[in-house]
N, C-alpha and C positions, 0 to 999 in steps of 0.2 A: 092372545085367544082368553088376559084374564076380566077383561068385561065383559069378558055368560057366566060370570063368578056369586053375580042377583039370580041368572034363569035357573040358577040346580050348578053347575056345570064346575067341575073341576078337576084345568090345567095342572102341571105336573112338564118346570121343563126339564130335562133333560141332556149334560150335555157333561157330549163323552170329549175324553183328551184324545190322542193317537192311536194308534189299530190297527195291526197290518192286515191286511184286505184287496181287495185290485182294487181299487180306488186310489190306495200309496204307492198303488205299484214301483217299485225305484224307474223298472223301464220307463214306465207309459209318460213315467210321471221328467225325466229326459230326454224323450220323444217327443212330447207335451211343451215344455220348456224352452227346446232346438226350431218346434213353429215357433210358437213365439219371436224369441230373439233373428229367425228368418225371417222372416215381417216384420219390421222395424224397419225405418230408412236409412243408411248406407249411414251417414254424418252421428244421428245418435251410435245405433254400431261403433263407432270411428269413439264417439267417446268418453265412452266405457270400453273397448278395446274390444281383444280378447281374453284375455286376460280372469275381468269377469264375470265372459261367457262357464270357462273352465271352473274357476273358483266356484262357483251357483250353485255346479253341480257336482260340485265333491261334497258344498252346503248338506247341498236338500238330500243330497243321497246318501248319503255313507254316515250324513253322520243326523240331523233333522229325522226322517228318512228310514232306520232303520238303528238306531244306539237310544235313539226316545221312545220307537212305539213295541204295544203288545202285542204279544198274540190272545191276550187270552180273552176268549171276544166273549167270555161269559162274566167280563164284570160290567159291562154293556148289558148281557140276559135279565143280569138278575138284578140290578136297577127297573129295567122296565119291564118286570115283574114284578115289584113291588109299587111301582108305584101303579099298577094293574089291579094286584091284587088286596092289598093294605088295607085294610080298617081305619085306619088313619094314615095317606098316604103326606107327604111330603115335597113346599111346591117345589123344591129345587131339592137336583143331582146331581153329585159330578160324577162320572167312572173313571177310569186310575188316579195314578199318580202324580202325569201336573196335569192333569184338569183340579185337580185338587191343590194342587200346591199352587199354581198358575194362571189357571182359567176362571176357577171360579171367583177368590177371590181380586178377581179383575173386573167377574159380570158385575157387581156388587158397584164399581165407582162409577162417576161422574161419567158422560161419556165425555162429556171434555177432556181430562185423562186416561182414558183409555186408547180415545182414538192421538196420543203424542206414543202411547206406548208407541 
């Protein structure tokens, strides 16, 4: 919505990292992943193998969702409050260490580079 700037509309982009919310509940994610796997054609499942399903479940649940996500949602609400209440809000906010180290620098890169990553 940056095209609204000439009309006096201030836009701030808030880019949160991984936080433990209902959206990344491990049980829900695994259930959805299995549902997608079951909808794949049999030849696609055979090409990847059953080991692929187990590995992805382990990586998603154990590593990405549990170890890398934060339970401190105050990081997100803090940047939201700053964006809404500050006299001079920033145009971009990154909430969480993973967003600052990986997502924010990636967002400034050209689309062809981010698509490759």
